[in-house]
N, C-alpha and C positions, 0 to 999 in steps of 0.2 A: 273649263279650265283656262287660266290665264297663260299668257305666253311664257314659256320656261326660259329662265336666264342661263347664260353660259356659266359653267363651273370651271374652276382652274385647279389642276393638280400640279404642284411643284415638288420635285423630288431630287435630292442629292444622290448621285449614283456612285456611292462609295465602294471602291474596291472591285468594280466590275467593268469589263469592256462592253459587254452586251449580254444581258440575261433577264433582269426583272422587267416586267411590263406594267405600265400605268396608263390610265385605269383599265380594268378588265371588264369586258362586256358580259352581261348576264346570259343565261341560256336562251337560245332562240336567235334568229337572225336579226341584224340591223338594230341592235339594242342601244348602241351609243353612236351619236353623231360627233365626229371630230372636226373642229373648225380651225385650230391652229396648233402647230407643234414647233417648239423652239428647243434646240439642243446646243448647250454651251460647253466649249472647251476650256477647262481650267487645269490643264496638265503642266503648264509652265513653258510649253513650246508648241509650235505649229504641228497640226496633225489632222488625220482624217476624222470627219464626223458624219454620222448617218442617222436616219430615222427609218424604222421598220415597223411593219405589222407583225407582232409575235403571234404565230399561228396557234390555234387551239391544239392541245395534245391529241385530240381525236382526229386531227386532220393530217397527221403524218405518222409513218411507221419506220421501224428499224429492223434490218435483217442482216445476217452474216453474208459476206460476199462469196465465201467458199462454197463448195459443193454441198447441197442440202439446204442452203439459205436458212439457217436456224433463226427462229423468231427471237428477237432481242428486246421486245417491247416492254418487258418487265422493268426496264430502266426508267420508264416514264412514271412508275410508281415508287421510285427511289431505291430500287433493288440494284446492288452492285453487280455489274454485268461486264463480261469480257467482250470488248468491241474489236480488238485487234490481237490475234494470237501471235505467238512468236515463231511462225512459219512464213516463209516468203509467199507473197501474194495473198495473204489473209487480210481481212478488213471488214468493211461494213457497207451497206447500201441504205440510204435514206430515201423514202418514197412519199409523195404527196399528190393528190389530184390537182393541186394548184402549183404553179411555178414558185420557187423560193430561192433566196440568195444567201442565207446565213444558216449555219448549223453551229451549235455550241454544246460542249460537254463539260460536266464537272468531273475531272479525271481524279481518281482515287489511287491509281497505281500507274506510274509512267513506264515508258518502254525500256528503260535501263541503258539507253544509248545505242548508237550504231545503226539506227533505222533510217530508211529513206521512204518517202511516201509519194504515191501518184494520186492526183485529184482528178476525177473523171465525171463526164456526163454522158447520157445516152442520146445519140444523134439520129436515131431511127434505124441504124444498122449495126452500130458498134459503140463500144466505150471509147471516148475521145478525151484528150487532156483539156481540162478547164483552162481558159485564158483570162488574163486580167485580174487574177486573184489579188485582192487588197489586203486581206488578213489571212494568214495560213496557219492551221494547227500543226503542231510538231509532236505532241504527246510525249515530249521529253521531260515534262515537269507535271506535278499534280496541281489541281486547281482548275479554274475556268480556262478552256481552250475554245477559241472562236475562229471560224473560217467565213470570210465574206468574199463574194465574187459577183460580177455583173451577170445578168441573164444572158445565156449563150443564144445567139441568133438562130441556130439550127437545132436547138433543144427540142426533141420530139418525145411524145409519150411512148412508154413501153408497157408491156403487160407485167403486172406485179409479180414478183418472185414468190409471193405468198401462196400462189395457187388459186386466188380468188377470181382471177380473170379481169380484175379492175385495170383500167388505163391510168397510168401514173407518170409523173415526172420523177426522175431518179438521178441522184448523185452517188458516186462510189468513191471510197477512199481505201486504198490497199497499201500495204507495206511491201514494196518491191524488194527491199532488203529488210528482213525482220529485225526487230530489236532483241535485246537480251530477255526482256520480260514481257508477259502478256499485259496489254493495256486494258485497264478496267475503269469504269465510270459509273456514277449513280444518278446522273441526270442528263437529259437531252432537251434542247430547245431549238426551234426552227423559226426563221423569220423571212418575210418578203420585203424587199427594199421599197421605200417610198422616195427617198432622196439621200444622196450622199455627196460630199465634197472633200477634196484633198487639200492639204496645206492650210487649214483654217487656223488663224493666229490664236495665240493664247488669249483667253478672256473674250474671244469673239464667238459667234454662234451661226448656225444655219436655222432658217425658219421656213416652214411650209404652211401656207394659209389656203383654206378652202372657202369658196363662196358660200354664203348663207343658203343659197338655193341648191347647191350641190356639195354638201359636206361629205367627208369620208365616212362611210358606214361600216362599223365593225360587226362581224358575225359573232355569235355566241362563243365565249371563251377566248376571243382575240383581245389583244391589247397593243398599246404603242410601246415600242422598245427602242431606245437610243443605242447608237454604236459609237465607240470611242477608240482611237488608235491605241491608247494606253489607259489603264485604270488610274483614277485619282479620286480622292475623297471629295474634292470640290467640283467635279464634273456634275452637270445637272441637266434636267429636262423639264419643260413646262408644257402641259397639254390643256387646251381649252376645249371643253366638250359639253354636251347635254344629252339627256335621255331622249331617244326617238319616240315621238308621240304617234 
């Protein structure tokens, strides 16, 4: 077989801050080699840009934060799911065996106003406030809601609330003051940051390049997901890749 040439995927990221992944690796590990990622800001003003690995939906889970930790994973199949009830300190927990920095929801019913939220991670002994949040979800409107934060230095694995006994990294979001309505969503996505930069000028970009000898290898079901401070139809991402031989 001859040497495989790099392929290029160019995608205009219309109407989303961070959601769709391009391209997606096939089932099985290390199916795609990523050699270059370029994310361009076309919002009309300076803002944050980032590049993430969008995790396979098989690699994260969602549970209710309140007593009983109800399984909310039907959301991954497009089922409308209540993720924050209208009682104080209700909310959700996102778990993964791998560290992650981004969670996003397609909100179908907003909180109706009046809610305040706490964003937390497990430090090995207690739930602790996340620091350095770059994008924060509010659940005050329908549509895509995205939270982005750096990896917390003392983030420790916890035992999954699912009862499986698995060791996982977990983030928790609770409404310390509940909203008027139950927050519902019908999609969840999770990402791990590769690179991000604040204050990127309009029509400028960030670029991540990997050496030919050490490309970024995507596992099955993973893809590259850009992150934008605000959505715009002209935002774009370019990915140079080839299939791993």
